[in-house]
N, C-alpha and C positions, 0 to 999 in steps of 0.2 A: 413422482419419485424420479422419473427420468430427467425432469428439469433440474432437480437437486443434484443428481449425479453430474450433469453437464456443468452446473455452476461450480461444483467442487473441483472439477478439472481445470477451471480457469485459474491462471496464476494468481497467487495471493496478492501480488502487487497490484494487479488490475482491479481486484475486488477492493483492496485498500484504497486505491485511487478513486474509485467511484463513491466510497463512503467519505466524502470530503467535508471540509469545514465550510462555514458560511460567511467568511470575512470578505471584505471588499479588496479586490486586486489593485495594487498600485503599480505603476509603470517602472519604478526604480528597481534596480537589481538588489536582492537581499544581501545584507552584509554579514549575516551570521546563520548558522544552521537552522535555528528555530524559525527565523524569517523565511528561509528557503523552503522549508517544509510547508509553512503556512501559505506561501505564494503558490507552490506547486499544487496544493489541494484546492486553492481558490480558482486557479486556472482550470482544474478539472471540473469543479462544480459549475463554472460558467461555460463549460464546453469549449474552451479556447485551446483545442488540441494542438493546433499548429504552434502556438507559443509554448505549450507544455513540453513539446519535443525538445526545446532548447534547454530544459532542465535535466535531461538525461545525460549521463556520462558519454563521452565520445565512443567508448568501446561498445556501448549499446546502440548508439546511433549508426554504427557501422553494420549492425545486424538487423536493423529495423528502420524502415523509411517513415517519414511523417504520415504518409497515407496509410501505411499498415497500422501504425499506432492509433490513428483516428478511427479506422474501421473496427479495430478490436474494442475500443472504448464505446463506440456507438452500438455494437452488438451487445455488450454487457449492460449498457444503459437500458435495454429492453427488459432486463430482469430485475434491476436494482434501482431503488430511489435513493438519491444521495441524502445523507443525514448530516451529522455534525462530527467534528473531530476535536478531541481534547489533547493538548500537548503536555507532556510530562518532562521527566529528567532529560537534560542534554549533556552528553559526554563529548568532549572535543579534545583532540590532540593533534596539533599541527594541521595538516590538510585533510584530516579525517574526522568524522563525527557520527554520533548515533543519537537519534531523538526518539524517545518513547512516545507512543501515541495510542489513544483509544479512539476507534472509529466506529460510528453508528450508522445503520441504514435499515431500509425496509425492502423486503421482496415485493415486487409488483404483483406476483401471483403467490399467495401463501402456499406452504408445503405442509403435508401431513407427516409427522414423526411420532412414533409410538402412540398413535391415536390422537395426538394433539396438533392443532394448527399452529404453524410458525410463520410469523411475518416480520418480526423484528430481529435484528442481529447486531453483534458487535465483534470487533477483533481488537485485541490488545497486541500491538506489534511494534517493532522498531524500524525506523527509517534509517538506512545507511546513507551517508553522504561523503563526497570527496570534493575537493576544490580543484578545479581546472581553470587555468587562465584567470584566476582571481574570482571565479564564480562558483558557488556551491551547487553541486549536481546531486540529484537524488538517485541512488543506486539500488533502492529496495525492490525486491521482486519475490517470487516464490522461493521455496527452500532450495530448489535446484540452481536458480540464478544466484542466490546468496552464496551457495557453495562455490560457484564459478568465481564470484567476486572475491571471496575469501582466499581461494586458491591463487588468484592473481595478485592479492595483497596480503601475504601471510602475516605481516606485523599487525594487521587490523584486529584479528581475534585475540591477540596477546594484550593489546592496549585498552580493550573495552569489555564491559560486562554485557555479554550478549545473551538474549533469551529467545526461546521459541515463541512463535505466534500462538495466541490463545483465542479460540473462538467460543462464542456463547450465543444462545438464542433465548428470547424471552418467552417463557411458558407460564401461564397462570400468574402473570405479573412479576415473576422472578427470573433472574438470569440463570440459565442452566449451561454448564460447560458442554462443549462439543469437541470431540477428537477427530481430526482429519484422518483420511484413510492412511493405513500403515505404510503404504508404498512411497510416502513422501519422506525423503531423507532429512534429518535434523541439520541445522546450521553447523558448520564445522569451525 
């Protein structure tokens, strides 16, 4: 259970990042939000953390070095096996976008919850993007970071249909909803 508590404390974006898709990375810069999310997750899956850093907005790059990002992702990699990602609706207005995603993964060490072993999980979440210098940057993170992003970009929440992340675990072959701890603030 201690392992689970640690994993829950890790920002949602890092968890989301590790449950990445399995497409092949191309060297060209993505020209639309869907392609940017696809490339971002492909870089994550192939553990190209140095290149992944370039897809973070400059405001996040000022708070986190390439090495810090790589170390965080390597630590989380010990707990989670990368799965697949499904892309859904894309909302775009000017230099901002939201891409709906469903991300799947597997815990490397199953957990016990209510007497059942849990090893598979998914998160339905939205990737927030903004365009900087002609390149789409992925600004998704945990609810606290989303709040920070929305505070710095107040028009964003007015222009898009935003939803909270939804977590689920597979138990007895069925997806069961999981609610994160109550101390996480919802997106504003």
